[in-house]
C-alpha positions, 0 to 999 in steps of 0.5 A, a space after each residue: 394353916 400353920 398358925 391359927 388365931 381366934 379372939 375371945 372377948 379382948 383376948 387373942 389366942 395364937 396357936 402354933 398349928 403343926 402338931 404332927 411336926 411338934 409345931 416346929 417353926 418354918 418360914 410360913 409359921 414365922 409369917 403367921 406369928 408375925 402377922 398375927 402379932 402385928 395386926 393385934 398391936 394396932 387392933 384396939 379390940 385386942 387387950 392381951 394375947 395368949 400364945 399356945 401350941 396345938 397338941 398335947 406333947 409339944 409347945 414348939 420343938 424349935 426351928 424346922 431343921 429339915 427346912 434349915 438344912 435345905 434352904 438355911 435360915 431366912 425370914 418371910 418376904 414382904 411381911 413381918 416375922 418373929 422379929 415382931 416379938 423376939 427383937 423388941 419388947 412387944 407393947 401388949 401383954 402376952 401370956 405363953 401357954 406352954 401346953 408341952 415342951 419348948 426348945 430352941 426358938 420355941 423356948 425363945 418365944 416363951 421367953 419373949 412372953 410376959 407370963 408363962 403358964 406351963 403343963 406339969 409335964 413340960 420341959 424347956 431348953 436351948 439346945 443349940 450348942 448341940 447342933 453347932 448353933 446359938 440361941 440368937 433369937 433371944 435365948 442367950 439374952 433373955 434367959 439370964 434376965 429371967 433366972 439366976 445367971 449360973 442356971 442360965 449358963 448351965 442351960 446354955 452351955 450344956 444344952 440340957 433342959 429344965 422341967 416345969 417344976 424347977 422352972 416355976 421354983 426359979 420364977 421363970 414360969 408363973 403357974 404349973 397346971 395339968 396339961 388339960 388346964 393350960 389354955 384355960 388358965 392362960 386365957 383367964 390370966 390374960 382376961 384378968 390383965 385385959 380387964 384393966 386400963 390399957 394405957 396403965 397396963 402398957 405403961 406398967 409393962 414398958 417401965 418394968 422391963 426398963 427397970 430390969 434392964 437397968 435403964 436409969 434414964 427410964 426411971 427418971 422419965 417414968 415420973 414425967 411420963 406417968 403424968 400422962 396416965 394420971 391425966 388420962 380419961 381412963 384414970 378419971 373413969 377408974 376413980 369414978 367407977 370405984 365411987 359408983 361401985 361399978 365396973 369401969 368402961 375403958 377407952 384407952 385414952 
């Protein structure tokens, strides 16, 4: 299978599983990723997601150019594909676990994640211009939101990569660790998010992205909509658990 899923408590781990091909994305993998994320979105047992790659060298080398040369770019038929993640803000928190380097659509998958843990040997890039293509899966729109525009332009126009240490210094990557620790570090980060109240987490994520996008109407709506969170069952449970010095039991309501 080109995509493997496993659940650890309330954290779903989605693994790109074509290590012999550097986890390049073909239609089967698109369907696997899209299906896993679509299912997780409606599954109340999943509070956070980790996306990683199989193998030690590469998170994802990008699009399967052999398949592209043969049939062109196409989406899965009859089911969700990468648009589940790349064409909107996915509602549940996602941690990207970059076990290795990520290029083109592989890097775009990481850019669509909320947090990134990277192996210290990893590099990242959108080299599409070197192949007469453009990073239309989010690279040219998401990258300038994550790092300074001048650096994003340099990466996009030259196609040259960025190493993990530099990515961390620019705020693109949250943590850089030895390769053997990437998965555990990412799962631990996801677990720390999953331990919190689902409604509050979802609201916080949604409105932080709206703020970065400069959506002034979202700022005005925030005060009104946040009242739903303050009035929720989980808000009362959080306060009561604090008073009683115990862990809260979230209901997502």
